[in-house]
N, C-alpha and C positions, 0 to 999 in steps of 0.2 A: 504494500500500500504506500502511496505517496501523497504528500500534501500538495494540493492543487493551487493554492493561492498564496503568493508571497506577501509579507507585511509591507504596507506602504503608509507613509506618514500623512500624505495629503491626498485629497480627492484628485484623480486623474481626469483630464478632459477626454471627451469622446475621441477615440483613436480611429484612424483609417484602417482598412483591412491590412493585416500584417503581410510582410514579404515572406517568401519561403525561408529566408535566413533567420528570421526571428519568430517563426511560427511556434517554436517550442517555448516561447516566453509570453506571447500575447495572443489571445483569440478574440476577434471582433464579433460581438453578438449582434449580427445583422437583423435577425427576426424581431428584435426588440425595438429597433430604431423607429421613432415616430409613433409608437403604439399608443401612448398617452402623454399628456403634457408634463407629468412629473419627471423627476430625474430617474435614470434607469441604471441598473447594474451592467454597465457596458463593457467592462474589462474583467477578464479572469486571467490571472497569471498562472502559468503551468510549468512544471519542470519538464525536461525531455522525457518522453514516454517510449518505452521499448515494447516489443511484442510480448516479452515475458517479464512482468514486473518482479522486482526482487522481493522475495518473501519477507514478511515482517510479522511482528506479534500484535500490532495494534494499528489503528488508524493514525497515521503520522501527522496529525495536526499539532502545531506548536502553540505555546501560550501567546507568543507574539501575534500569530495569525488570528487566534480567537479574540485578542484585544483589538486588533485592527477591525475585525467585523463588528464588535460591540461598540466601537467608537462611533459607528454610524447608526446606533440604535438608542436614541434618547428616550427618556420616560414618556410613555403615551397616556398615562392616567394620573390622576391626582395622588394616588398612593404609590407612585414611583415604579409601576410595572413597565417593563420593556418588552418589545415583541420581535420575534424572529420567525421567518417562514422556514418550515422543515419539510423535507421530502427525501425519499430514498429511491434508488433504482436497484433492481435485483433480478437474478435468474434463479427461479425456484426459491429455495431457502437461503441462498448465498447473496450477501450484499455486494453490489458492484460500485455504488456511488452514494455518498451522503451529501446532500445539498442544504446549505444554510444561507438565508438571504435577509437583508434589510431592504429599505427603499433604494439604497444607492450602492450597496456592496453585496457580493456573493462569495461564499467560500465553498469550494467543492473539494471533497476528500475522495480520492480514487482508492478503492479497496482491492488489494491483490487477491488473487485466487489462492485458497489454502492449499496445503500440500495434498497430493493425490490420496484419495480414500481417507482423508482426515475429516472427521465430522465433530471434532472437539471444539469447544468454545475457546476463542483466543482472548488474551488479556486485554482489558480496556486501555484506552489512551487517556491519560490524566487530564490533559487540557480539554479535550472534547467531553469527557465525562463530567468535568466540573460545570461546563455550560449546560449540559443536559440535565444535571441534578439541581440546578439553581431554580427554585420556585418563583423567584422574582422576575425571571425571564420567561415569558409565555412563548411556547413553541406552538405555532398554528399550522394546520395542514389537514387535508382530507384523508380519511381512512388512517388517521394517526395511530390508532391502536395497532394496526399491522406494522407500521414503521417502528413503533416502540418495541414490539415483540421481536422484530428482526434485529434491532440494535442490541437487544438483550441476548438473543440466542447466538448471535455471531461473536459478540465481544463482552457481554455482561454489563453493558451500559444500562443505567437506570434512569428513566425519563420522569421528571417532575415538572409540573406547570404546563402540561400539554392541553391544548384545546383542539378537539376533533371537530372540524368545520362541517362534516358530512351532514349532521342533523341541526347545527346551529341555525342555518339559514334555509333549511328545507321544511316543507309542511310536516314531514314525519319527525317526531321527536326521538330521542335516543331510546326511550322505553317503548315506542310504538313499533309494531311489527309491519307497518305499512312500508311498501317499497317506493313510496313517492319521495325520492331524494334527488338532489341535483348534484351534478359533477362540479369539480373545481372550476373548470374553464367556463362552464355555463354561468356559474355564480359571478365570476369576474366580468363576463360580458354584460350581464344585466346591470352590474354596479357601475362600470366605467366606460363602456363602449356604446356608440349609437345603435339604435335598433336596426336589425338586419345586417349588422357587421360583426358577427361573433368571432371570438378568438378560437381557432381550431388547433387541435393537436397534430403534431407531425407523426402520422401513423407509422412511417418507416422507422422513426426513432423509437416509438413506443414498442414495436415488436422486435427491435434489435437486441443483440446480446450485450451484456454489461460486465460480465465477470471474466477476468483473465485475458482481455483483448485491449489493444490501444483504442481509446475512445475517439470517435470521429468528431469533427467540428460541429456537425449537426447534432450529435448526442450531447456535446457540452452545452450547446445553445439550448437544447431542450431541457437539460438539467437545471440550468440557470433560470429559465422561464418558469418551470414548475415551482421552484422554491420562491421566486419573486412573487408569482401570482398567489401562492399560499400566504405570503406576508400581506399583500394588498387586500385580499379577501378578509384576512384576520383583523385588520384595523379599520375596516369599513364602518362598522357600527359598534362603537365602544359599549353601548348599553347592552347589546346582545352578548358580547364577549364577557361582560361583567357578571351576567346571570348564568353563563354556561358552566357545566360541570367541568372540573379540572382533573386531568389524568395525573395520578401520582402513584407510581409503581412501588414506592417505598412502603405503602400501606397494604400491599398484597403479600400474603404468606409466601416465603421463598419456594416451598415445595409446590404450591399451586402455580406460582409464576413459572417455574420450570416446566410444569406439565402443560400449561397453556402455550408456552414458547415452543415446546416440542410438537404440539398439535398444529400450531400455526405453520411450522416448518413442513410438517407432513402435507397439509392442505396446499401450500404453495408449491411443493414438489410435484404433487399430482397435477395441479393446474398447469405447471410449466411443461409437463410431459404430454399433456393432451394435444391431440392433433390440431395443429394451427392451420393446415391447408390440405385439402383433398379434392379429388374430382367427384362431382356429383353425377349419379347415374340418372339419365332421363330418357324418355321415349319420344318427346316432342316439345317444341317451343313454338307457341302461337302468339302472334302479335295481336294486341287489343286496340280498340278504337281510341282509347285515351293515351296511347303512346307507350303503354307498359306491355309486358310480355308474361304470358302464362306458361309456366314450366311444369310439365307432367313428369313427376318423379317415377322411377321404375324400381328403385331399391331402397328399402327402409333405412338401412344403416347409413347410407350416404345421401339421404334426402336433404333438400333445402329446408331451413327453418326460419321462422319469423325473426327479422332483424339481422339475418346473416349478410355479411358483405360478400359479394360474388364478382367474378370476372367472366364475362362472355368472350370466348375465343371464337372469332368468326372465320369462315372459310377464306376470306380475303386476307387474313393475317392480322387484322385489327384485334385489339384487346380492349373491351369496354367494361369499366367498373360500374357496379350498381348495388342495390340492396333489396332484400325481400321485404316488402312493405305491407303485406296483407297477412294477418295472423290466422286465417281460417285453417281448419284441419282437413286432412286428406292428402291425396297425391298431387293436387294442383296447388302451386304457389305462384304468386304474382311478384314479378321483379320490376323495379323501376331503375332504369339506367341513369347515370349521372348526366350523360349527354345522349339523349335518344337519337336513334338513326332515322333518317328519312327514307322511306321505301323498305323493300324486303331485304332480309339478310339471312344467311345460313349460319346457324350456331353449331360449331363442331364439338365444343367442349365447354363445360361450366366448372370453374374452380371456386370452391368455398374457402375463404380466408378468415383469419382472426377468430378461429373457433375455440381456442382455449379460454380458460378463465371461468369464474363463477357466474352463472346466469340464472340458476334455478332458485325456487323459493327456499329449498333446504340450505343452499349455500348462503343466502341472504340471512336467514334466521340464525345460522351458526355464527355469522359475523356479529349479529346483534347480541347474541348471547355472550360472546367474548367481550364485547364492549361493556355490557352491563356488569360483568364480573370485574373487569379491570377498573371500572369507575365506582366500584363498591356498591352497586345497586342490586346485586344478586348474591345471596349467600349460598355457596356451593354445598355447605354442610346440610342444607335442607333438600338437596337433590338426591333422590334415592339411587344407590349403587355407584354414585360418582366417586366417592372416596375409595371404594374397592377397585374400580376400574382404572382410575387415573393416579391415585395417590398411594397405592400399595397398602391401603388400610385393610385390616382384617374384616371380613364380611360378618355383619351382625346376624346371629341366628334367630329364627323365629320360634313360635310355639310348636307344640306337637302337631304332626301332620294329620289332617283329617283323612278319613277312609274313603277311597274311591274304588268302585268295582271295575277292574280292567280284565276280568277273566274271559269275557266274551269277544275279545278283539284279536285273537289268533296271533299273539306276539311270541317271538322266540325269547329265550332267557335274557339276552342282552337288551332287547327292545323293552321287555318287561321292566328291567332295572332302570332303563332310561326314562320310561313313562312315569314310573314311581318317583324318580328323582325330580322330574319336571313338576309333578303335582305336590311335592313335599313343601309344606309351609315352613318347615324347620330350616331349609336352605333355600332362600328365595332366589338367589342368583345361581343359575345352572349352566354348565357347558357340556354339550353332547357332541362327541367326536364320531362322525359318520363317514367311514371310507366309502369308495364307490360301490353303488348297488346294494348297500346294507339296509335300505328302507328308512332313510331319515324322514321323508315325507309321511311314510306309513306310521312311524312312531309319533310324530307331531300331531297328526290327525287323530290318533288313538287317544292321546292325552286330552285333546280338546273335546272329543266325543264323550269321554268318561267324565270330564269335569262339568260340562254344561248340562249333563243329564242328572247331576246331583241336586240336592235341595238348596245348596248355597247359590247365591247370585255370583255369576262370573261374566265378565265382559272381556273377551279376547280380541287382540289385534295381532294378526299374523302378517309378517312383512318380509320381503326379500329385496335383493338389490335390483332385480329385473321384473318386468311385468310377466314374462314367460314363466319364471319360477313360481310367481304368485298364482298364476293360473293353474299350474300343476297341483298346488296345494288345494285350490278350490275344487278341482275335479276329484281329487282323492277324498276330500270331505264328503262330497256327494255320494261317492261309492260306499262310504261308511254309513250312509243314511242320515248324515247331518244336513239338514235343509235350512236351518235357521242362520244363514250367513248372507253377507253381501260382499261383493268384490268391486273395488273402485279401480277403474282402468283409465290410464292416460288417453285422452283423445288422440294425441299424436301417434300412439301405438295402435289404437283401436280402429279409428275411422279410415275405411278404404284400404287398410293394411292387413289386420289380423282378426277381422270380425268373424270369419269362418271358424277360427280356432276356439270360439266361445259358444258354439251352438249348444253344447250340453248344459251350459249354465247361463244361457242368455237371459233368463228371467231374473237372475240375481246380479246382473252386471249394472253398475252405476258408472256412467262416464264422468270424468273429472269435471267437465263443463256443467254437469247437472248439480254439482255441489253448490253452485251459486243460486240455485232456485229455492223457493220456500218449501218445496216438497222433499228436500234432501233429508230433513229430520225424520220424516215419515218413511222414507226409503230405507234408512238405516234400521229403524225399528227399536223397540225398548230393550230387548234382551237377546243379543245375537252375537255373531262373530263377524268381524270386519277384516277383510284382506286387502292389502294394497302394497305398492312398492314403497321403499323407505322414503323416497322424495315426496310422496303424497302425504306422508305424516306431517309435513310442514306446510301443506296447503291450508291457508288461514280458515277457510270454510269448514274443512274437515276437522281442523284443530278445535274449532268452537263446538262442534257437535260431540266429538269424542271427549273433550274436557267435561262437558255437561253430563254425558252418559257415564263418566268415571271409569276409565279403562283400568282393569285390575291386573291383567296378564298381558305381557308383550313377548312374543316369540319372534326371534330374528333368525331366519334361515339364510344360508349362504354367508354366514357371519365371518368365516375365515377369509373371504374375499373383500371384506369391508374394512376401510381404515377406521380405527377407533375414534378419530377426531370427527368423523362425519355424522355420528348419531348422538353425541352427548347433549346437544340442545334438545333432542327429543325427550330425554329423561326429564329435563327441566320443564318442558311443555306439559307433561303429564304427571308431574311430581305430586299433585294433590290426591291421586288415587292409586298410582302404580304400586303393586305389592309384589309381583313376581316377574322375573326377567330371565328368559332362556335364550341362549345362543346355540345354534346348531351349525356345524360346518366340519371341514376336514383340513387341518393345518398341513397335511401332506399333499394337498392339491394346490391350486393357484393361490398365491398370496395377493394381498391388495395391490392394485395397479400402482407401480412406482416403487415397490418394496426393494427390488433388485438394485436400484440406483440410490435410494435414500432409506437408510435404516429407520428413520423416524416414522416412516409409513408402515405401521404394524397393526395387526388385528388383535382382538381380545384374546385369541389363543396363544399369543406370545406373552401376554401379561399373566394369564391365569391357566392353571392346569385343568384338563378335562375331568369331569366327574364320571362319565361313562363312555366307553367305546363300544359301538355296535360292531360285532365281530363275525357276523355271518353274511356273506355276500350272495345275492341272488342273480346277478347279471352275467358275469363272465363264466365261460366254460372252465372246467376244473384245471386243465393244464395252464391256462393263462392266469387263473386265480392263484395257482400254486406259486408261479413266478413272482407275481405282484406281492403276495403275502410275505415271501421270503426276502425280497429285495427292498420293500418299502415299509412293511408293517411288522417287522420282527417276528414273522410267523404267527401273528396273533389273528390273522384273517383267514377264515375257512370258508369253503364253498358249499353251497346248498345243492348245486347241480351234481348229478352223478357223472362219473368218468365215461368217456365214449371212445370207441376204437378209432374213429377218424380224427385227423388233426384239426386244430383250431386256427393255426397260423400258416401263412404262405409268405415266402420272402422273394421279392423280385429284385435282382441285382442289375442296376443300370450302370454298366461299366463305361459306357461312352458318354455319359452325361457330365456336364460341368456346371458349377454354380456361377451365376452372373449377378453382379451387383445391380440393384434397381432401387434408386432412392436410398433409403436407410435400410432396405432389406435385400433379399436375394431371390432369384428365380433359378429354375433348372428346367429348361424346355423339354429335354428328353424324358425327365421324370413326369412332366405334365402329359406328354404323349402316352407314356406307359400307363398312367392312371386312367386316362380316358379309354384306352384300348381295353384294359381289364374290365372296366365298368360296362362297356358296350358288348364285350364278349360274354360276360357272365352275370353281372349284377344289376343290369338296368331296370329290371322289373322287381328287384328285391328292395327291402328297406335298407338303404345304405347312406353313409356319410363319408365325405372326404375331409381329412384333417391335414393341415400343413402348418409349419411354424410361422411362415412369413405371409403378410398380407399381399405382397407382390405375387407370390406363387399362387395364392388363393385366387387372385384376379386372373392370372394366366390360365389356371385350370378351368375356372368358370367360363372364360371366353372360349376355350377350345371345346369344352363340353357343350356349350351353346352352339358352336359351329357344327359339331357332330349331330346335334339334335335337329338343326335346320336341314342338314343333308338327309336325315331320316325322314323329315317331313316331305322333302322333295320326292322321296321314293314312295310316298303315299302312306307312310306309317306315322300316324299322329297320336299314338298311345302315350307318348312322353311329352310333357309340356316344357316350354322354354324356361319356365320359372324354376325348373329343377336345378339349373345351373347356379342360381343364387341361393336356393333353399338348402341344397345338399352339400355345399362346399364351405368349410369353416376354417378359421385359424384356431390354434390351441386356446387362445384367450376367449373365444366366443362359444366354445363347445362344451365347457364344463356344465354338468347337469343334464346333458343330452345323452342319448344312447341310440343304437341302431343294430339290426341283425348283422350287418356287414360294415366294417370300418376299413377304409383304404387310407393309409398314412404315407405322405410324401415328405421325406426328410430334407431334401433340397441340397444340403451342404456336401461338398466333395473334398475340400482341402482341410478344413478344421470345423469342429462342431458348433462353434458359437454358443448361443444360449440353449442349444440342445443338451448342453451339460447340466442344465437346470433340472434337477430330479423331480421337482413338483410339476413342471410343465409336461415332462415325459410321462409321469404317472397319469396325468389327465388323458394324454393322447392314447395310451395303451390300454385304458380301462373303459372305453366306451362300447366295446363289442359285446353283443349278446350271443353271437354264433361264430363269426369268423373275422379274423384280422389279417389284412394284407399290408405288408410293409414294403414300400418302394424306396430304395436307397442305394447309395454307392457303398456296398457292404464292406469293402476293405477298410474304409475309414473307421467303421465301428467294430470290425472284427479285430484289427491289429493296429490301426492308425491312431490319430490323436483323439478319436472319440471312443476308444476302447474302455475308458474308465467311467463313461457315462452310463445311465440306466439303459439307454438304447443299445449301447455296446454290449452290456451284459446280456440283454435280451437277445440280440442277434447271435452271439456266440452260443447261448444255450439252445435257442430254437433251431439253429443249423443242425443240431444233433438229431432232431426229430421231424422238422418241417421241410416240405419241398422247397428247393431253391431254384428259381427260374431266371435265366438270363433274359433281359428285356428284349433282346433281338428275336426271341422265340415268339413274341406276342403278335403273331399274324392274325388276320381276321378269322374268327371262329375258334382260336386257341382258348382252351379253358384250363384253369388251374386244377390240379389233382391234389386234393387234401388228404391223400393217403399217407398215413404215418410211417416214417422210417422204422425199420426194426431197431428197437432200443429199449432200454429199461425205464425210459421217462414216463411211460404209461403208468408204472407203479407209483411214481411220484404223484401223479394226478389223483390216483386212487387213494393214496395215503393222505392227501390233502382234503379228502371228503370230510364233512363237518364233524363226524362223531369219532374219528380215529385220532390218536395222539402218539403214534410211534415215530421213530426217526424215518426219514424219507431218503432213499438212495437214488441219486440222479445219474443221468447218462454220462455226464462228464467226470464222474468220480467224486463230485462234491456231495456234501450232505446237507439236507434241508430238514426242518422240523415243523411240526404242526403246532396248534395253539397251546399245547400243554407246556411248551417251553423247555423240552428236553435238551440237554447239552450234547454236542457232537462227541462221538466215541473216537478214541485214538485208533489209527489204522495199524493192523498187525502186519507181520512180514508177508503173509500169504493172503492179503485182503482181497486181491482180485479173484483168486480161486474160490475163496469163501463166499464172495459176493455172488458169483455165478451159481454156486450150490444153493445158497440161501434164497436166491431169486426164484429158482425152480420150485422150492418148497412153498414160498410165499404165493407164487402164482397159483398153485393148486388150492391153497387155502382161500385166496381171494375169489377164485371162481366158485368155490363152495359157499362163501359168504354172499356172493352176488346172487346165487340161486335161491338162498334163503330170504334175501331182501335185507334192507337196512333201515334204521329209523331216520326220518326226516321231519323237519318242522312243518306245521300246517302252511299251506300256500298263502302268500300275502294277499 
């Protein structure tokens, strides 16, 4: 980090633009010239900046520089208070620039990038810390709580005397949950500029990177402008500032402040990694009479959304910016271009830009909650479960558990324990660990059915991260005979996109737009179960109803994929009635988005231990289940399905394929061809899914699958819809929670495995198959190359002993994979992994695996190979005899 502004004794006059020779000392702030009549911070002195800033332990602002800045900040109020505009620029949770401004001077502090993979807090700078801690110097800025937490999490700086302008001049007060707030530049324009001449942000500077790179002149200008505008808005109305709440972090408990800073870092990390730009999928662009354009979206994930900034790429080569300006739901969105074309045009592509950041009601309420806590307006000790989840406090135990009858719900032993734990009043906070296919949804719905049928009053809210997972919960409830529920579905997800998926429960669906009607209260009903996505729990209309109905039980499914920081405001919203909280998920599958890059992004399963693990899986065939149990779940996961003679897995070796970079991802065209060939040869009429690690490969496979379906249509075969190409091809990140009879996995990589080393991701990819799994890969990379230590490497080496291996060059038209098992001892491993057996398992490669009893491996004797063959013959006879007599299995789910 380096100090950006040198001390100067006198005010400097407006300087002309610098020559290249002195550019390292003076930067002329051209965008500020002539903005308003008052004096402006026109000069910023900078040291020479290199591409790699020298590492330092603190923001290197000197006492002389702070004094120089304060010399231009005379008292603004009768009681001697002085004002300084404060702002920060950052990339995710890392500070890049700290800006401090008065009416005539500005001090910029460039923050160096910390050492690689270092997330520890660096020591504070004494001079800067003294200014930030001085309560007689009011620091004004919009979203100041975010700046304060960044300064604390990066350097331990404590802010006192802060005034958050976000709510001071907006219709919505700090305590209000209304989103009717105004941005900093909007406030400045209304206060100082003529009507119709607003001050606009430099979008290029806004979306640029700030950490570890030499800052451009445009960035420096933007940094000065932000801080100066913060100052000007702050001093505009002294009476409002005098009555505003003051931010003072010294009054916050250190443990709570650390927790809030970590959560803020996690949220910023997630927002920073969210997709900033992508191509929208559309089927048509139609001009309107009013000069706007209707865009017909064709893919839900890449659809246009209200207020999205877009770029129209025309066939002529022109690129026209615009914005989605009509908020209606469905596939059609209306775009208004900044400069409308005269006449017809052909739109080849539409790019969505600036998609990252917080836009939903849940993000807004989370920020409001943090502001209330930091301003001392909300006591976290009254928020149920907050201390246990965030402050490592011991969970308070409740009274003795009431009795519920769960005997009629066909539960296996681990599910019975999970349901009993969920319903126990003695332990109100429960974590259920549910590996793939173990019946998490089945257990949740059993607990709800048993609870609401009792004499006690219960009001359940079941929530998931996605609308699709919430729908699965609702369908399973109906299968159990529970009809007293309602499910709230986002209009964006439902209207014209997924309505057909709700046919079984259509009479219980409430669209989110209906929550604004007077009938919403009647639709929910007096004693029922409400299902919705986590974001819908922050919908102000839903909040009002659920608070009045007094929610007693909150069950959060998919919890291992949710960042802990994203649902703590929910606990505060329903603290008046919430008695029990259950998290259900699998910490061995996908972590919250951003966890791999930022350790602050963590789920509740990192903070607390699971109470119960569901240990019987109903999805995967035995041999696949045996491998996953041994490699991922310490042999604690057993299979419900019986062993079978045919093989589950087929391996396709693409020897001539090469990985190719595509944006931030990779593609492998030969693998894409192999995947499409396998599907058309054998699985087109089966229930199948294609999974691949990279979005670029997903798009490539979908496009080639779409082309193949079109050729099929030309041949008069219309049994397969074009929509298959989008519905059946997924990335690992989007497929968790889904399953299919056949899974085709494309590994893509050929030189090194990249994030295929991630065990959680590969666990998801390999556990979706109910019947057969086809792995398409450059096998040598995972057999003996750099990927051999990955989960996929272990899988390839073990399955090559038993599964057919086909060279992709054999995949001619009509070629079908033969799932005949190779002669091997691996069949016995699958049999021994059947759920009721607990003896050691001998595997083909000479290794030993164990079932759920946790038996330790035996030492190998001198003649272990001969003994193995002899014992195998004996065991084979015994197993055939056992099979003929039958074996115990759990009741079907």
